[in-house]
N, C-alpha and C positions, 0 to 999 in steps of 0.2 A: 434527218427525217427521211425515211424511205418513201419513195414514189409508189402509189398504188395504181396498178394498171388493171384495167377491167379485162376479164376473160374474153369478152366480146371482140376486143382489139385483135385477138389471135384466131378469130373464127373465120375460116376460109370456106364456108358453105352456107346456103341461104336458109337453112332450117332452124327453127326455134328450139333451143334446149330449155325446157321447162325448169324453173327454179324449184327447189324443194318446197312442197306445200302440204299443210296439214289437212286440207279439205278432201282429197280422195279417201283417206282412211276414215275421216269423220262421216262421210257420206256412206261409206260401206257399212259401217256399224249402225248408222241411223236407218238404213234400208233394211238391215236385219231386224232391228227393232220394230220397225213399221210392219214388216211381214209377219213377225211373231205375234204382235199386237192384233193385226187383222185376223189371223187364224184363231187366236184365243177369243176375240170379240165374237166372231161368227159362231163359235162353238159354246159360247156363254160362259167362258171360264172367268174366274175372279180376276179383277183388275184388267181384263182384256181391253176395255175401252180406254183406260188411262194409258196403258202401254202403247196403244195404237195412236193416240193423241200426242204423246211424247215423241214417238217415232216421226210422226208427220211434221211436227214443230222442228225437230233437229234437222230432218231431211231438207225442209224448206230453207232453214237458216244456212246449212252447209252449201246447198246449191246456189243460194243467192251470193254468199261470199266468194264461192268458187268462180261463178260467172262474173262477179265484179273484177276478180283478178284478170280474167280473160280479156275483159273489155279494156282494162288498164294496159294490158300487154299489147293489144292490137291498136288501140287509139292513141295513147299517150307515149308508149315506149317504142312503137314501131317494129315490134317483133314479128308481125304478120306480113312476111314478104310474099311475093307472087307464088312462090313454091308452097308456102304454108297455107295460103288461101285455097290452092288447088287441093290440098289435102283435106281442108275443111269442107270443100264441096263434095268430095268423095265420101266424107264422113256423113253428111247429112242425107245424101242420096242413099247410101246403104241403110241408114237408120230408117228412112221412109219406106224402103224395100222390106225391112224386117217388120214394119207396121202393117204393110200390105198383106203379109203372110199371117199375121195375127188376125186380121179381119177375115182372111180366106178361111181360116179354120172355123170361125163362127158361122160363115155362110155355108160352109161344108156341113156343120151340124144341122143347120136350119133346113137345108134342101134334103138332107138324108132322111129327116123325119116328115117333111112336107110332101115330097114327091110321091112317097109310098107310105101313107100313114098306117101305122100298125093297128092291130085290133084293139089295144089298150087306148088308143086315141079315137075309137069309134069308126075307124076306117075312113075318116074324112079330115079335111084340113079347111079351116081351123077345127081343132078338136071339139067334141060335143061339150056343151056348157061354157065355152069361150065366147065372149062377146068383144070382138076386136075393135079398135078405135077407127073412127072415120078417117080415112086417108086424105080426103079433100076438105078437111078443116084446119086444125092447127099444123099437121104434118106438111100440107101444101103451102101454107103461109110460111113455115120455116124453110122450105125449099127455095121460095122466092127470096127470102132474107139471105140465105147463104150464097145464092147465085149473085145477088146484088153486092154482097160483100167481096165475092171474087172480083167483081168489076171494079169496086172502089179501091181495092188494095192494088190491082193492076194500074189503075189511074194514078195511085200514089207512087208506085214503082217508076212509071214512066216520068212523072214529075220530078223525081229525085235524079233520074238519069239525065234529064234535061236541066238540071240545076234549078228548078222551080220549087223553092223550098215551101212556098205557100200551098201549092197543089199537093206536095208530098205530105204536108201536116193535115190538110183537109181531108185527103183520101184515107189516110191511116185513121184519123178520128172517126170518120164515118164507118169504117170497118169495125172498129172496136165497138161503137154503138149498136151496129147490127148484130155483132157477136153476142153482146149482152142481152139484147132483146131475144135472140134465138135461145140462149140459155134459160132465160126467164120463162119463155113459153114451154120449153121442154119440161121444166120443173113443174109448171102448171098442169101440163098433160099428164105427167106422172101422178100428180095429186088427185085429178079428177078420173083417173083410169079405174075401171071395175076389175082389172086383173092385177096380179102380183107376180113376182119372180118364181113363186111356188106353184103357180097354176100351169100344170102340165108342161110339156115340152115347149108349147108356144109361149107361155110366160117367161120361161128361162131364155128362149132364143131371142124374144122381143127385148127384154130388159138388159141382157148381156150385150146385144148388138148395139142398140141405141144408147146404153149407158157407157159403154166403151167409147162410142163416137162422142158423146157429151163430154167425156173426160179429155178427149183430144181437142174439142173446141175450146175447153177451158185452157188448156195448156197452150193452144195456139193464140188465144186471146192474150195470155200473159206475154207470150213471145213478141207479138205485134205491139203490145202496150210498152214493152221495153224499147223496142225500136222507135216508137213514137216520141218518148221522152229523150232518146239519143239524137233524134232529128232536132228537137227543140233546143237542146244543148250543143248543137254544131258538132256532134261526134261523127256524123255521116257526111259523105260528099258523093258525088256522082261516080267516083272511082274507088271509094272505100266504104262499102256498106255490105259486107258479106253476112253479117249476123242478121241484119234486116232481110236480105235476100233469102236466107235460109228460112226465115219465118214465113215468107211468101211461098216458098215451095211447100212447106208444111201446111200452110192454109189451103192452098190449091188441092192438096191430097185430101184434106178434110172435106172440102167441097165434093170431090169426085166420089168419095166413099159415101157421103149422104145421099147422092143421086141413086147409087146401087141399093142403099138401105130403103129409101122411099119406094123404089119400084118393087123390090123383092119383098120386104118386110111388110110394109104398109099396104101397098096396092095389091099385088099378087097374093102374098101370104095372108093378108087380112080379109080380102074379099073372095079369095078362092077362085079368081078369075083364070 
């Protein structure tokens, strides 16, 4: 009987060679389906909503299975060496930088129209006929919630670094609760708003900016929730918690973007100060 020798026994470098996986190609086609469905649905094409739903379900499933394998590689198989972790840090930082430019483009469009309103907008900002939301009602409360969530996730991070599991769990749980309340209030604000995305440049800029940020809040909440359950299951330690730390970086980015949104879109852009 021949002895089976693992390829890893002959690996003289610290980098992780990813094993063949079906998830990248699955996610690629599911994203294509998702995009096609979204365009079809927006333009009112037949079955557009069904294609969009199918793409969303397959993308969610594929990403979940892909991330499950990554967690297994890093936590159970020990494939995430120091050099691999450094690469992961560069990856999340570059991803956040790309997100910064996405919001930068939206702010550019907003200020392009608001700093010098065209005659079609009535020569003023907010445009004629637009009743902006009160920035010192739900938006101010949401600002306090997000700032508080930034404090609680930092508390949880320091608790994990100090090997205080109870503090890490408590801080992460509070962050999730605050994030869910924020999302609920944002949905309530949309439902009560007198404007829509089709109401002039103001409506487009408002819903594109706050909606994109809301999507990031949902993604960040999922990110942190995964970290929460990994802490409970003893996956993370004070020296091995890169995925959780990446979620914290992302959440602080979400906090900072909201501050810019609150000042620019709600306060200055809504009141014309």
